[in-house]
C-alpha positions in Angstrom: 30.7 14.6 5.1 31.6 11.2 4.8 29.2 8.4 4.0 28.9 7.4 7.4 28.0 10.8 9.1 25.6 10.8 5.9 23.6 7.6 6.8 23.4 9.2 10.4 22.1 12.3 9.0 20.0 10.6 7.0 18.4 8.2 10.2 19.2 5.1 8.6 21.6 3.7 11.7 19.8 3.1 14.8 22.2 0.6 16.8 25.8 -0.4 16.2 28.6 -2.2 17.5 32.5 -0.9 17.4 31.3 1.8 16.0 34.9 3.5 15.4 36.1 0.4 13.4 32.9 0.3 11.4 33.2 4.1 10.4 36.6 3.7 9.5 35.7 0.6 7.0 32.9 2.4 5.4 34.3 5.5 4.8 37.6 4.0 3.6 35.1 1.4 1.5 36.6 -1.7 3.2 33.4 -3.2 4.2 32.3 -6.3 2.8 28.8 -6.3 4.3 25.8 -8.3 3.9 21.7 -8.1 4.0 19.4 -11.2 4.1 16.1 -11.4 2.0 14.3 -14.3 3.1 12.2 -15.0 -0.1 8.6 -15.2 1.5 7.1 -14.1 -1.8 7.9 -13.7 -5.6 8.3 -10.1 -5.3 10.5 -8.0 -2.7 8.2 -4.9 -1.2 8.9 -1.3 -0.1 9.4 -3.0 3.5 13.0 -4.5 1.8 13.2 -0.7 -0.2 15.3 0.5 3.0 18.0 -2.1 2.7 18.2 -1.9 -1.5 18.8 1.8 -0.7 21.4 1.6 1.9 23.4 -1.4 -0.2 22.9 1.1 -2.8 24.4 4.0 -0.7 27.3 1.9 0.2 28.5 0.7 -3.0 28.5 3.9 -4.5 31.2 4.5 -1.5 33.5 1.9 -2.6 32.1 -1.0 0.0 31.0 -4.3 -1.4 27.6 -5.6 -0.8 26.6 -9.5 -0.4 23.0 -9.9 -1.0 22.1 -12.9 0.7 19.2 -14.4 -0.3 17.3 -17.1 2.8 16.8 -20.1 0.3 17.9 -22.5 3.3 16.4 -20.1 6.0 12.9 -20.1 4.2 12.7 -23.9 4.8 12.4 -23.0 8.6 10.7 -19.4 8.3 11.7 -16.3 10.7 9.6 -16.1 13.9 10.4 -12.6 14.3 7.3 -10.3 14.4 5.2 -13.5 13.7 2.2 -14.2 16.0 2.1 -17.6 14.6 4.1 -20.0 12.8 4.8 -19.2 8.6 3.0 -21.4 6.3 5.8 -24.2 4.9 6.6 -23.8 1.5 8.1 -26.0 -1.1 11.8 -26.4 -2.2 10.2 -25.3 -6.0 8.2 -22.3 -4.9 11.5 -21.1 -2.6 13.3 -21.7 -5.7 11.0 -19.7 -8.1 11.0 -16.7 -5.6 14.9 -16.6 -5.6 14.8 -16.2 -8.9 12.6 -13.3 -8.7 14.6 -11.5 -5.8 17.3 -11.8 -8.0 16.2 -9.7 -11.1 15.1 -7.2 -9.0 18.1 -6.5 -6.7 19.9 -5.7 -10.0 17.8 -2.6 -10.2 19.5 -1.2 -7.4 22.9 -3.0 -6.9 25.7 -3.7 -9.5 26.7 -7.2 -9.6 29.3 -6.6 -12.4 33.0 -7.2 -12.2 32.9 -8.6 -8.7 31.3 -5.2 -6.9 29.1 -7.0 -5.2 27.9 -10.7 -5.0 24.4 -12.5 -4.7 24.6 -16.1 -3.1 22.2 -18.3 -1.7 22.3 -20.0 1.9 20.9 -22.7 0.4 24.5 -23.8 -0.6 25.5 -24.5 2.8 23.0 -24.9 5.0 21.0 -27.5 3.2 23.7 -29.7 3.1 24.4 -29.5 7.0 25.0 -32.8 9.0 22.6 -32.1 11.8 24.8 -34.2 14.6 28.1 -32.0 13.1 26.0 -28.8 13.1 25.2 -29.5 16.9 28.3 -30.4 17.8 30.1 -27.4 15.7 27.7 -24.8 16.1 25.0 -25.5 18.6 27.6 -25.8 21.8 28.2 -22.4 21.6 24.7 -21.1 22.2 23.0 -20.8 25.4 19.3 -21.9 25.7 18.5 -19.5 28.7 19.7 -16.6 26.4 17.8 -17.5 23.5 14.8 -17.3 25.1 15.5 -14.0 26.1 15.3 -12.5 22.7 12.3 -10.9 21.5 11.7 -12.8 18.5 10.9 -15.9 20.8 9.4 -14.1 24.0 6.6 -12.9 22.0 6.2 -16.3 21.0 6.1 -18.3 23.7 2.9 -17.9 25.3 0.9 -19.0 21.8 3.8 -21.6 21.5 7.3 -21.9 19.7 8.0 -25.0 17.5 11.4 -26.5 17.8 12.0 -25.8 13.8 11.2 -22.1 14.4 13.8 -22.0 17.4 16.4 -23.2 15.3 16.4 -19.9 12.9 19.1 -18.3 15.2 21.4 -20.8 14.9 21.1 -21.1 11.2 21.2 -16.7 10.9 24.1 -17.0 12.7 25.6 -19.6 10.8 24.9 -17.6 7.7 27.5 -14.9 9.3 30.1 -17.4 9.6 30.0 -19.0 6.5 29.7 -15.7 4.7 32.9 -14.5 6.9 35.2 -18.1 5.5 34.0 -17.9 2.2 33.9 -14.1 1.4 35.8 -12.4 3.9 32.1 -10.8 5.2 33.4 -8.5 8.2 30.1 -6.9 8.8 26.4 -7.4 8.9 22.7 -5.1 8.6 19.6 -6.0 9.5 16.3 -4.7 10.9 15.7 -4.1 14.4 14.1 -7.7 14.8 16.9 -9.1 14.0 19.4 -7.9 16.8 19.1 -10.9 18.7 20.4 -13.1 15.9 22.9 -10.7 14.4 24.7 -10.7 18.2 24.4 -14.6 17.5 26.3 -14.7 14.6 29.0 -12.1 15.9 29.5 -14.3 19.2 29.8 -17.6 17.1 32.6 -16.1 14.8 34.4 -15.0 17.7 34.1 -18.1 19.9 35.3 -20.3 16.5 38.1 -18.2 15.5 38.6 -16.6 18.4 38.6 -13.0 19.4 40.7 -11.2 17.0 38.5 -12.5 14.3 37.0 -9.5 12.6 33.5 -9.5 12.7 31.2 -6.6 13.5 27.1 -5.6 13.4 25.3 -2.6 12.8 21.2 -2.8 13.4 19.8 -1.0 10.8 16.5 0.1 11.6 14.1 -1.4 9.0 11.2 -3.2 11.2 9.8 0.0 12.9 10.1 1.9 9.7 10.8 0.2 6.5 8.4 -2.3 7.2 5.6 0.3 8.0 6.4 1.9 5.2 5.7 -1.3 3.3 2.1 -1.8 4.5 -0.9 -0.6 3.2 -5.0 -1.5 4.0 -4.5 -3.4 1.0 -1.4 -5.3 1.9 2.1 -5.0 0.7 3.1 -2.1 -2.1 5.6 -4.9 -4.4 8.2 -3.7 -6.6 7.1 -6.0 -9.2 5.3 -4.2 -11.8 2.9 -6.9 -12.3 2.1 -7.0 -9.0 1.8 -2.9 -8.1 1.6 -1.2 -11.3 4.0 1.9 -11.3 1.0 4.3 -11.2 0.1 2.7 -8.0 3.4 2.8 -6.8 3.5 6.4 -7.6 0.3 6.9 -5.8 1.5 5.4 -2.6 4.0 7.4 -2.0 2.4 10.7 -3.0 -0.3 9.4 -0.1 2.0 9.0 2.7 1.6 11.2 5.8 2.4 14.5 6.1 4.7 13.9 9.2 6.7 11.0 7.2 7.7 12.8 3.7 10.8 14.5 4.9 11.4 11.1 6.4 10.9 8.9 3.6 12.7 11.4 1.6 15.9 11.1 3.6 16.3 7.4 4.1 14.6 6.5 0.5 16.0 9.1 -2.2 19.5 10.1 -3.4 18.5 13.9 -2.9 21.2 15.8 -1.4 20.5 16.5 2.3 20.8 20.1 1.8 17.6 20.2 -0.5 16.0 18.1 1.6 16.9 20.2 4.7 15.0 23.1 2.8 11.9 21.0 2.2 11.3 21.0 5.7 10.6 24.5 6.2 7.6 24.0 3.4 4.1 24.2 4.7 0.5 23.2 3.7 0.3 22.7 0.2 4.3 23.2 -0.6 3.8 19.6 1.5 1.9 18.2 -1.4 5.5 18.7 -3.8 7.5 17.3 -1.0 5.3 14.3 -1.9 5.2 14.5 -5.7 8.9 14.7 -5.6 9.3 11.7 -3.2 7.1 9.9 -5.6 8.8 10.8 -8.8 12.0 10.1 -6.9 11.0 6.7 -5.7 9.3 5.2 -8.9 12.2 6.3 -11.0 14.5 4.3 -8.9 12.3 1.3 -9.2 10.4 1.1 -12.3 12.6 3.8 -14.9 12.7 7.8 -15.4 10.0 7.0 -18.3 7.3 4.9 -16.2 7.6 7.6 -13.1 7.3 10.4 -15.7 4.0 8.5 -17.1 2.6 8.1 -13.7 3.1 11.9 -12.3 1.5 12.7 -15.7 -1.1 10.3 -15.1 -1.7 11.4 -11.5 -2.0 15.0 -12.9 -4.6 13.9 -15.2 -6.8 12.0 -12.5 -7.0 15.0 -10.2 -7.6 17.7 -13.3 -10.9 15.2 -13.6 -9.8 13.6 -16.9 -8.6 10.2 -18.1 -5.3 8.6 -18.3 -3.7 5.6 -19.5 -1.5 4.8 -17.0 -4.2 4.7 -14.2 -5.0 1.1 -12.6 -7.6 -0.2 -15.2 -10.4 -2.8 -14.3 -12.1 -4.5 -17.4 -15.9 -5.3 -17.1 -17.4 -8.4 -18.6 -20.6 -8.4 -20.3 -22.1 -11.2 -17.8 -22.1 -8.1 -15.2 -24.7 -6.2 -17.3 -28.7 -6.8 -17.2 -30.9 -5.8 -19.7 -27.8 -4.0 -21.0 -26.9 -1.9 -17.8 -24.8 -2.2 -14.7 -25.6 0.1 -11.7 -22.9 2.2 -9.7 -22.7 -0.7 -7.1 -22.1 -3.5 -9.5 -19.3 -0.9 -10.6 -17.7 -0.2 -7.7 -17.6 -3.8 -6.7 -16.9 -5.1 -9.9 -13.6 -2.8 -10.5 -12.6 -3.7 -6.8 -13.0 -0.3 -5.1 -15.7 -1.9 -2.8 -15.2 -5.4 -1.4 -19.6 -5.8 -1.5 -22.6 -4.3 -2.5 -23.4 -3.1 1.3 -20.2 -1.3 1.4 -20.1 0.3 -2.0 -23.9 1.8 -1.2 -22.2 3.5 2.1 -19.8 4.9 0.2 -22.2 6.6 -2.2 -24.7 7.7 0.1 -22.1 9.5 2.0 -20.9 11.4 -0.9 -17.7 9.6 -1.4 -18.1 8.5 -5.3 -17.6 10.1 -8.3 -17.7 9.0 -11.9 -15.7 11.3 -14.7 -15.4 13.8 -11.9 -19.2 13.9 -11.3 -20.5 13.0 -7.6 -23.1 10.3 -8.0 -25.1 10.1 -4.9 -28.0 8.0 -6.1 -27.3 4.2 -5.6 -29.9 3.3 -8.7 -27.2 5.5 -11.4 -26.7 2.8 -14.1 -24.4 3.1 -17.1 -24.2 1.2 -20.4 -21.6 -0.8 -22.0 -20.9 1.9 -24.8 -19.9 4.0 -21.9 -17.0 2.1 -20.8 -15.6 1.7 -24.6 -12.2 3.5 -25.2 -11.0 5.1 -22.5 -13.6 4.2 -20.2 -14.6 6.3 -17.4 -12.4 6.9 -14.1 -14.4 5.7 -11.0 -13.0 7.3 -7.7 -14.0 6.1 -4.0 -12.6 8.8 -1.9 -9.8 10.8 -2.1 -7.3 7.9 -2.8 -8.9 5.0 -4.4 -9.7 5.2 -8.0 -9.8 3.1 -11.1 -10.2 3.3 -14.8 -13.5 1.3 -15.8 -13.5 0.0 -19.3 -14.9 -2.8 -21.6 
């Protein structure tokens, strides 16, 4: 199976232009491709995961990835998928986030010996002369056509700032700059970026002629990758300080049954034949598939050692024991009154519930256990000594738990 066929079999490619030429380039290891990452936070999250895995796959097949960090476009803010304007970030915040991205990307992509590049579009965007840009680039864009793009249409009712309206031009200019500077001949992006990507291809062909070699591929990131990157509590981060390896493992261990095979195909590097065998699994066997998914992805992001620790901790948890790698919350002395803290206080202090009334409902509905024992009385209290040493494992429902210590 060629690398192109494998990408299709894994469900990674959704829409393409010049498919035959793209196939030839990728299979021959001659693609120089880029994917952009706007540094809107100080960590990548699992919504970026599919893109990083794709870059790794293509690099392993001999192609050259360019990781484009949007230090310049982040100054504007991408309107795609937004109901309102993004909060403006300072240059200092963006620069800090850029450095965090660089460190995390190195775990997936080999930047040694010119095998890949990491560039920042601030290097060319922030030095542009506005009038020159309008004359040199803006002339190639139709406002009528831009307004038909989904990224703008969904914002027209609530209001689209002129600042954000420039985002498409900036992203299109990125492809032109990468084409001219580094010979980049291909771009990947999510379905919400399709109009911007086509704008880049069209800009290259208009400025450099019809023979200019530039192609676009639409990688289905928005509806799948970003969906996988969200939980009830927000994003699942790749930074272990923001999402611990254990929490990261548990996130994938708890994916829906309907998604586990899809995630295995898209995100792991297990052979397709092995994954297809799992497609026959049912019932409790699906839990085994989820454990494989969680282990493989934790190993990829955090190391095999951390994956083993997370797996052992998860098994210890569900066997009713304590585990050092669980997410941990430390209680302070001021939380105890007359040397005691009630179960509602434990649940709120640990972050398992956001309020005492919410904690009360959880207890009354039978969804709370402490060290494997169900707690049904909201007046149940604990002393500091009970949280000493390894502490106690407090669970709310099947998937939310903390090791609570003093």
